MMTF fields as JSON, N, C-alpha, C and O atoms, coordinates in Angstrom:
{
  "mmtfVersion": "1.0.0",
  "mmtfProducer": "UNKNOWN",
  "numBonds": 467,
  "numAtoms": 468,
  "numGroups": 117,
  "numChains": 1,
  "numModels": 1,
  "chainsPerModel": [1],
  "groupsPerChain": [117],
  "chainIdList": ["A"],
  "bondAtomList": [4, 2, 8, 6, 12, 10, 16, 14, 20, 18, 24, 22, 28, 26, 32, 30, 36, 34, 40, 38, 44, 42, 48, 46, 52, 50, 56, 54, 60, 58, 64, 62, 68, 66, 72, 70, 76, 74, 80, 78, 84, 82, 88, 86, 92, 90, 96, 94, 100, 98, 104, 102, 108, 106, 112, 110, 116, 114, 120, 118, 124, 122, 128, 126, 132, 130, 136, 134, 140, 138, 144, 142, 148, 146, 152, 150, 156, 154, 160, 158, 164, 162, 168, 166, 172, 170, 176, 174, 180, 178, 184, 182, 188, 186, 192, 190, 196, 194, 200, 198, 204, 202, 208, 206, 212, 210, 216, 214, 220, 218, 224, 222, 228, 226, 232, 230, 236, 234, 240, 238, 244, 242, 248, 246, 252, 250, 256, 254, 260, 258, 264, 262, 268, 266, 272, 270, 276, 274, 280, 278, 284, 282, 288, 286, 292, 290, 296, 294, 300, 298, 304, 302, 308, 306, 312, 310, 316, 314, 320, 318, 324, 322, 328, 326, 332, 330, 336, 334, 340, 338, 344, 342, 348, 346, 352, 350, 356, 354, 360, 358, 364, 362, 368, 366, 372, 370, 376, 374, 380, 378, 384, 382, 388, 386, 392, 390, 396, 394, 400, 398, 404, 402, 408, 406, 412, 410, 416, 414, 420, 418, 424, 422, 428, 426, 432, 430, 436, 434, 440, 438, 444, 442, 448, 446, 452, 450, 456, 454, 460, 458, 464, 462],
  "bondOrderList": [1, 1, 1, 1, 1, 1, 1, 1, 1, 1, 1, 1, 1, 1, 1, 1, 1, 1, 1, 1, 1, 1, 1, 1, 1, 1, 1, 1, 1, 1, 1, 1, 1, 1, 1, 1, 1, 1, 1, 1, 1, 1, 1, 1, 1, 1, 1, 1, 1, 1, 1, 1, 1, 1, 1, 1, 1, 1, 1, 1, 1, 1, 1, 1, 1, 1, 1, 1, 1, 1, 1, 1, 1, 1, 1, 1, 1, 1, 1, 1, 1, 1, 1, 1, 1, 1, 1, 1, 1, 1, 1, 1, 1, 1, 1, 1, 1, 1, 1, 1, 1, 1, 1, 1, 1, 1, 1, 1, 1, 1, 1, 1, 1, 1, 1, 1],
  "groupList": [{"groupName": "UNK", "atomNameList": ["N", "CA", "C", "O"], "elementList": ["N", "C", "C", "O"], "formalChargeList": [0, 0, 0, 0], "bondAtomList": [1, 0, 2, 1, 3, 2], "bondOrderList": [1, 1, 2], "singleLetterCode": "X", "chemCompType": "L-PEPTIDE LINKING"}],
  "groupTypeList": [0, 0, 0, 0, 0, 0, 0, 0, 0, 0, 0, 0, 0, 0, 0, 0, 0, 0, 0, 0, 0, 0, 0, 0, 0, 0, 0, 0, 0, 0, 0, 0, 0, 0, 0, 0, 0, 0, 0, 0, 0, 0, 0, 0, 0, 0, 0, 0, 0, 0, 0, 0, 0, 0, 0, 0, 0, 0, 0, 0, 0, 0, 0, 0, 0, 0, 0, 0, 0, 0, 0, 0, 0, 0, 0, 0, 0, 0, 0, 0, 0, 0, 0, 0, 0, 0, 0, 0, 0, 0, 0, 0, 0, 0, 0, 0, 0, 0, 0, 0, 0, 0, 0, 0, 0, 0, 0, 0, 0, 0, 0, 0, 0, 0, 0, 0, 0],
  "groupIdList": [1, 2, 3, 4, 5, 6, 7, 8, 9, 10, 11, 12, 13, 14, 15, 16, 17, 18, 19, 20, 21, 22, 23, 24, 25, 26, 27, 28, 29, 30, 31, 32, 33, 34, 35, 36, 37, 38, 39, 40, 41, 42, 43, 44, 45, 46, 47, 48, 49, 50, 51, 52, 53, 54, 55, 56, 57, 58, 59, 60, 61, 62, 63, 64, 65, 66, 67, 68, 69, 70, 71, 72, 73, 74, 75, 76, 77, 78, 79, 80, 81, 82, 83, 84, 85, 86, 87, 88, 89, 90, 91, 92, 93, 94, 95, 96, 97, 98, 99, 100, 101, 102, 103, 104, 105, 106, 107, 108, 109, 110, 111, 112, 113, 114, 115, 116, 117],
  "secStructList": [7, 7, 7, 2, 2, 2, 2, 2, 2, 2, 2, 2, 2, 2, 2, 2, 2, 2, 2, 6, 6, 7, 3, 3, 3, 3, 3, 3, 3, 7, 5, 6, 6, 5, 1, 1, 7, 1, 3, 3, 3, 3, 3, 3, 7, 1, 1, 2, 2, 2, 2, 2, 2, 2, 2, 2, 2, 2, 2, 2, 2, 2, 2, 2, 6, 6, 7, 7, 7, 7, 3, 3, 3, 1, 6, 6, 6, 7, 1, 3, 3, 3, 3, 3, 7, 1, 1, 3, 3, 3, 3, 3, 3, 7, 2, 2, 2, 2, 2, 2, 2, 7, 2, 2, 2, 2, 6, 6, 6, 1, 3, 3, 3, 7, 7, 7, 7],
  "xCoordList": [4.747, 3.326, 2.951, 3.651, 1.857, 1.392, 0.609, -0.164, 0.815, 0.009, -1.404, -1.601, -2.379, -3.775, -3.973, -4.679, -3.362, -3.498, -2.943, -3.559, -1.789, -1.203, -2.095, -2.329, -2.593, -3.459, -4.727, -5.166, -5.322, -6.521, -6.225, -6.998, -5.116, -4.738, -4.527, -5.02, -3.798, -3.524, -4.797, -4.981, -5.663, -6.925, -7.804, -8.425, -7.865, -8.659, -8.086, -8.835, -6.765, -6.128, -6.485, -6.867, -6.359, -6.704, -8.156, -8.44, -9.061, -10.481, -10.729, -11.543, -10.035, -10.198, -9.758, -10.423, -8.645, -8.172, -9.129, -9.387, -9.652, -10.592, -11.901, -12.469, -12.376, -13.617, -13.491, -14.486, -12.267, -12.026, -11.594, -11.066, -11.828, -11.554, -10.084, -9.742, -9.21, -7.794, -7.607, -8.243, -6.743, -6.511, -5.275, -4.345, -5.272, -4.102, -3.487, -2.286, -4.298, -3.822, -2.958, -3.364, -1.759, -0.813, -0.283, 0.067, -0.228, 0.405, 1.628, 1.507, 2.806, 4.046, 4.595, 4.652, 4.995, 5.648, 7.154, 7.753, 7.761, 9.196, 10.041, 11.22, 9.406, 10.173, 11.276, 11.054, 12.436, 13.546, 14.342, 15.448, 13.8, 14.567, 14.79, 15.488, 14.202, 14.398, 14.226, 13.455, 14.952, 14.802, 13.95, 13.662, 13.537, 12.786, 11.337, 10.735, 10.768, 9.374, 9.138, 10.019, 7.945, 7.55, 6.686, 6.738, 5.886, 4.945, 4.879, 5.004, 4.682, 4.345, 2.923, 2.567, 2.12, 0.819, 0.94, 1.361, 0.574, 0.722, -0.63, -1.305, -1.021, -2.279, -2.161, -1.334, -3.003, -3.047, -4.324, -5.405, -4.177, -5.326, -5.429, -4.447, -6.62, -6.867, -6.434, -6.511, -5.991, -5.568, -5.359, -5.469, -5.057, -4.712, -5.8, -5.508, -7.043, -8.137, -8.29, -8.473, -8.215, -8.365, -7.168, -7.349, -5.965, -4.79, -4.915, -4.579, -5.391, -5.596, -6.683, -6.557, -7.743, -8.802, -8.273, -8.616, -7.446, -6.829, -5.927, -5.931, -5.156, -4.269, -5.072, -4.704, -6.156, -7.0, -7.621, -7.672, -8.086, -8.684, -7.653, -7.947, -6.454, -5.385, -5.041, -4.912, -4.895, -4.547, -5.643, -5.35, -6.887, -7.983, -8.057, -8.27, -7.883, -7.97, -6.835, -7.075, -5.612, -4.472, -4.389, -4.007, -4.738, -4.746, -5.818, -5.578, -6.989, -8.052, -7.583, -8.021, -6.695, -6.192, -4.944, -4.339, -4.567, -3.477, -2.126, -1.145, -2.045, -0.773, -0.606, -1.584, 0.636, 0.927, 1.592, 2.559, 1.059, 1.652, 2.876, 2.77, 4.045, 5.259, 5.735, 6.463, 5.327, 5.855, 5.01, 4.522, 4.841, 4.203, 5.074, 5.828, 4.962, 5.655, 4.696, 3.852, 4.822, 4.179, 2.717, 2.161, 2.065, 0.628, 0.27, -0.821, 1.154, 0.851, 0.89, 0.028, 1.887, 1.975, 0.874, 0.291, 0.597, -0.496, -0.448, -1.48, 0.718, 0.831, 1.445, 1.519, 1.879, 2.326, 2.257, 2.3, 2.15, 2.159, 2.727, 2.555, 3.4, 3.944, 3.49, 3.629, 2.946, 2.555, 3.313, 3.162, 4.127, 4.983, 4.385, 4.318, 3.953, 3.393, 4.357, 3.931, 5.639, 6.622, 6.701, 7.471, 5.917, 5.942, 5.22, 5.445, 4.359, 3.603, 3.882, 3.732, 4.285, 4.458, 3.465, 3.432, 2.655, 1.638, 2.168, 2.552, 2.182, 2.618, 1.397, 0.733, 1.106, -0.024, 0.502, 1.263, 0.105, 0.624, -0.494, -1.539, -0.261, -1.078, -0.495, 0.559, -1.153, -0.727, 0.692, 1.469, 1.036, 2.367, 3.461, 4.489, 3.232, 4.227, 4.338, 5.435, 3.223, 3.258, 4.118, 4.933, 3.93, 4.724, 6.198, 7.074, 6.48, 7.856, 8.603, 9.718, 7.997, 8.674, 8.656, 9.591, 7.62, 7.503, 8.024, 8.922, 7.454, 7.914, 7.799, 8.596, 6.822, 6.699, 7.932, 8.345, 8.519, 9.741, 10.929, 11.747, 11.023, 12.132, 12.142, 13.207, 10.969, 10.828, 10.307, 9.465, 10.802, 10.307, 10.593, 9.97, 11.522, 11.788, 10.744, 10.701, 9.912, 8.896, 7.742, 7.417, 7.141, 5.957, 4.736, 4.569, 3.885, 2.638, 1.579, 1.379, 0.91, -0.141, -1.469, -1.788, -2.237, -3.547, -4.608, -4.342, -5.795, -6.916, -7.992, -8.356, -8.502, -9.605, -10.859, -10.819, -11.935, -13.219, -13.789, -14.865],
  "yCoordList": [-9.241, -9.573, -10.134, -10.989, -9.652, -10.119, -11.408, -11.583, -12.309, -13.513, -13.133, -12.115, -13.943, -13.659, -13.501, -12.59, -14.373, -14.298, -12.983, -12.355, -12.571, -11.301, -10.132, -9.238, -10.129, -9.045, -8.976, -7.885, -10.123, -10.158, -9.603, -8.809, -10.019, -9.575, -8.056, -7.374, -7.537, -6.101, -5.3, -4.219, -5.826, -5.128, -5.109, -4.089, -6.208, -6.233, -5.282, -4.624, -5.211, -4.252, -2.83, -2.012, -2.541, -1.214, -0.873, 0.218, -1.814, -1.573, -1.355, -0.511, -2.109, -1.94, -0.547, 0.087, -0.07, 1.282, 2.334, 3.344, 2.092, 3.015, 3.085, 4.165, 1.948, 1.934, 2.729, 3.219, 2.854, 3.654, 5.07, 5.804, 5.447, 6.789, 7.174, 8.337, 6.185, 6.491, 7.365, 7.149, 8.34, 9.252, 8.877, 8.273, 9.24, 9.058, 7.667, 7.538, 6.645, 5.264, 4.885, 5.026, 4.402, 4.005, 2.615, 2.348, 1.744, 0.435, 0.43, 0.618, 0.214, 0.186, -1.226, -1.927, -1.637, -2.919, -2.665, -2.076, -3.118, -2.868, -4.125, -4.169, -5.149, -6.352, -5.954, -5.161, -6.504, -6.226, -4.987, -4.798, -4.135, -2.964, -2.955, -2.085, -3.914, -4.027, -5.483, -6.236, -5.856, -7.203, -7.191, -8.251, -5.995, -5.918, -6.359, -6.813, -6.236, -6.611, -6.651, -6.311, -7.068, -7.042, -5.828, -5.289, -5.402, -4.312, -3.369, -3.787, -2.092, -1.083, -0.629, -0.376, -0.527, 0.132, 1.396, 1.346, 2.518, 3.814, 4.519, 4.55, 5.088, 5.835, 6.952, 6.905, 7.947, 9.098, 9.054, 8.779, 9.332, 9.45, 10.866, 11.609, 11.235, 12.593, 12.872, 14.014, 11.876, 12.06, 10.715, 9.669, 10.752, 9.537, 8.473, 7.296, 8.877, 7.908, 7.231, 6.016, 8.016, 7.426, 6.54, 5.485, 6.943, 6.113, 4.775, 3.733, 4.796, 3.55, 2.696, 1.472, 3.324, 2.588, 1.982, 0.85, 2.723, 2.207, 1.02, 0.022, 1.132, 0.033, -1.205, -2.316, -1.026, -2.156, -2.8, -4.026, -1.996, -2.536, -3.303, -4.376, -2.755, -3.432, -4.761, -5.784, -4.737, -5.97, -7.022, -8.176, -6.649, -7.611, -8.22, -9.424, -7.402, -7.874, -8.828, -9.922, -8.433, -9.262, -10.546, -11.592, -10.481, -11.705, -12.666, -13.87, -12.146, -12.981, -13.668, -14.776, -13.011, -13.564, -14.436, -14.885, -14.67, -15.6, -14.98, -15.704, -13.667, -13.011, -12.965, -12.939, -12.955, -12.832, -11.489, -11.119, -10.77, -9.495, -9.791, -10.403, -9.359, -9.659, -8.492, -8.695, -7.266, -6.127, -4.89, -4.7, -4.052, -2.748, -1.676, -1.933, -0.492, 0.686, 1.867, 1.947, 2.781, 4.075, 4.162, 5.26, 3.075, 3.149, 3.991, 4.558, 4.074, 4.884, 6.369, 7.122, 6.798, 8.21, 8.551, 9.634, 7.622, 7.668, 8.845, 9.196, 9.473, 10.379, 9.613, 10.105, 8.403, 7.453, 6.068, 5.908, 5.089, 3.705, 2.835, 3.117, 1.786, 0.808, -0.561, -0.902, -1.343, -2.721, -3.607, -3.485, -4.497, -5.355, -6.752, -7.471, -7.119, -8.442, -9.296, -10.246, -8.972, -9.718, -9.201, -8.283, -9.777, -9.359, -8.037, -7.376, -7.656, -6.399, -5.557, -6.026, -4.319, -3.373, -2.246, -1.625, -1.983, -0.936, 0.286, 0.198, 1.428, 2.704, 3.618, 3.857, 4.126, 5.027, 6.317, 6.274, 7.447, 8.74, 9.757, 9.652, 10.758, 11.959, 12.791, 12.443, 13.867, 14.628, 15.162, 15.085, 15.699, 16.278, 15.215, 15.424, 14.082, 13.002, 12.406, 12.057, 12.287, 11.755, 12.654, 12.174, 13.956, 14.911, 14.838, 14.885, 14.724, 14.689, 13.454, 13.569, 12.275, 11.035, 10.8, 10.208, 11.249, 11.216, 9.907, 9.909, 8.81, 7.488, 7.297, 6.574, 7.936, 7.808, 8.354, 7.816, 9.411, 9.96, 9.064, 8.777, 8.625, 7.759, 6.475, 5.988, 5.932, 4.686, 4.966, 4.229, 6.018, 6.428, 5.398, 5.441, 4.48, 3.418, 2.311, 1.459, 2.315, 1.267, 1.496, 2.629, 0.405, 0.467, 0.65, -0.062, 1.599, 1.8, 0.865, 0.796, 0.15, -0.783, -0.056, 0.563, -0.133, 0.489, -0.581, -1.638, -0.287, -1.206, -0.543, 0.603, -1.239, -0.738, -1.499, -2.7, -0.812, -1.437, -2.151, -2.743],
  "zCoordList": [-16.537, -16.525, -15.153, -14.611, -14.607, -13.311, -13.449, -14.391, -12.502, -12.447, -12.016, -11.353, -12.388, -12.064, -10.563, -10.132, -9.752, -8.307, -7.763, -6.902, -8.263, -7.826, -8.209, -7.396, -9.433, -9.893, -9.054, -8.691, -8.741, -7.909, -6.521, -5.985, -5.949, -4.617, -4.591, -3.694, -5.569, -5.615, -5.875, -5.315, -6.714, -6.985, -5.737, -5.44, -5.012, -3.781, -2.734, -2.012, -2.652, -1.745, -2.158, -1.322, -3.445, -3.96, -3.594, -3.098, -3.842, -3.553, -2.063, -1.687, -1.213, 0.237, 0.674, 1.495, 0.131, 0.459, -0.082, 0.572, -1.276, -1.895, -1.1, -0.94, -0.606, 0.185, 1.483, 2.018, 1.982, 3.195, 2.83, 3.665, 1.565, 1.066, 1.096, 1.308, 0.883, 0.73, -0.499, -1.53, -0.382, -1.501, -2.289, -1.757, -3.557, -4.431, -4.28, -4.042, -4.415, -4.251, -5.447, -6.601, -5.144, -6.182, -5.832, -4.682, -6.823, -6.664, -7.58, -8.791, -6.99, -7.754, -7.82, -6.81, -9.002, -9.226, -9.126, -10.025, -8.016, -7.805, -8.032, -7.683, -8.629, -8.968, -9.949, -10.864, -9.748, -10.643, -10.279, -10.783, -9.411, -8.98, -7.474, -6.954, -6.773, -5.332, -4.907, -5.503, -3.877, -3.323, -2.057, -1.501, -1.589, -0.334, -0.475, 0.498, -1.665, -1.893, -3.396, -4.186, -3.777, -5.181, -5.501, -6.606, -4.513, -4.753, -3.558, -2.407, -3.857, -2.866, -3.157, -4.308, -2.118, -2.209, -1.369, -0.213, -1.951, -1.291, -1.314, -2.343, -0.167, -0.109, 0.918, 1.828, 0.749, 1.651, 2.464, 1.944, 3.76, 4.65, 5.174, 5.185, 5.608, 6.069, 7.5, 7.952, 8.205, 9.586, 10.247, 9.607, 11.536, 12.277, 12.228, 12.019, 12.419, 12.432, 11.077, 11.002, 10.009, 8.686, 8.332, 7.723, 8.696, 8.423, 9.146, 8.582, 10.381, 11.112, 10.454, 10.405, 9.95, 9.252, 7.953, 7.612, 7.235, 6.008, 6.321, 5.6, 7.397, 7.794, 8.152, 7.769, 8.878, 9.262, 8.022, 7.924, 7.087, 5.862, 5.039, 4.512, 4.932, 4.186, 4.843, 4.17, 6.153, 6.873, 6.733, 6.419, 6.957, 6.855, 5.459, 5.315, 4.446, 3.064, 2.736, 2.226, 3.018, 2.635, 3.464, 2.94, 4.732, 5.556, 5.035, 4.949, 4.689, 4.122, 2.838, 2.53, 2.092, 0.839, 1.029, 0.055, 2.289, 2.57, 2.854, 3.021, 2.915, 3.249, 4.764, 5.512, 5.195, 6.62, 6.875, 6.208, 7.847, 8.247, 9.086, 10.149, 8.615, 9.355, 10.218, 11.19, 9.865, 10.612, 10.334, 9.22, 11.353, 11.17, 11.796, 12.735, 11.271, 11.812, 11.762, 10.869, 12.715, 12.645, 12.998, 12.967, 13.329, 13.583, 14.804, 14.866, 15.748, 16.942, 16.636, 17.09, 15.866, 15.488, 14.498, 14.55, 13.6, 12.632, 11.668, 11.094, 11.466, 10.325, 9.155, 8.029, 9.461, 8.443, 9.06, 10.28, 8.211, 8.676, 7.57, 6.384, 7.975, 7.044, 7.517, 8.691, 6.593, 6.875, 5.909, 4.693, 6.445, 5.63, 5.562, 6.559, 4.356, 4.109, 3.284, 2.626, 3.312, 2.542, 1.12, 0.836, 0.223, -1.178, -1.417, -2.431, -0.488, -0.606, 0.636, 1.765, 0.416, 1.522, 1.311, 0.248, 2.328, 2.268, 3.017, 4.184, 2.326, 2.905, 2.978, 1.969, 4.167, 4.362, 4.984, 5.951, 4.442, 4.879, 5.032, 4.389, 5.903, 5.814, 4.67, 4.137, 4.29, 3.105, 3.234, 2.282, 4.392, 4.578, 4.486, 3.841, 5.133, 5.1, 3.706, 3.269, 3.004, 1.628, 0.752, -0.036, 0.895, 0.119, 0.522, -0.341, 1.817, 2.304, 1.802, 1.292, 1.942, 1.553, 0.044, -0.495, -0.636, -2.092, -2.692, -3.534, -2.25, -2.7, -4.209, -4.807, -4.82, -6.271, -6.982, -8.009, -6.444, -7.034, -6.72, -7.594, -5.477, -5.066, -5.891, -6.273, -6.163, -6.914, -8.325, -8.837, -8.94, -10.26, -11.355, -12.416, -11.113, -12.088, -12.037, -12.924, -11.019, -10.862, -11.829, -12.183, -12.241, -13.098, -12.214, -11.224, -12.568, -11.822, -12.391, -13.604, -11.503, -11.892, -11.812, -10.797, -12.878, -12.899, -13.121, -13.694, -12.663, -12.801, -13.617, -13.354, -14.594, -15.398, -15.028, -14.759, -15.018, -14.66, -15.856, -15.766]
}
């Protein structure tokens, strides 16, 4: 069961990615199956500019909510990007990279978190 603060944080992250038109947004709960983080947020962007916009939206949202960005990868190439906030890792891909890495399959034991309006 997610704590209210965690659920609020993940929902705000989801909404921020959605507002920037991130595609196929998935939040995975990897607690209990990995020690690297508690959650993965995964989204698809249409190209380098959109992936950078998604990364900026994710960073602004999570920092505003008290998370600290500890590491980023891939923003220069911008066909994928990783933002590590400790308990939350944000993965952003273009369509080809999303299909290639297929994190949902790799982490198929993870519970997918959904939000209802």
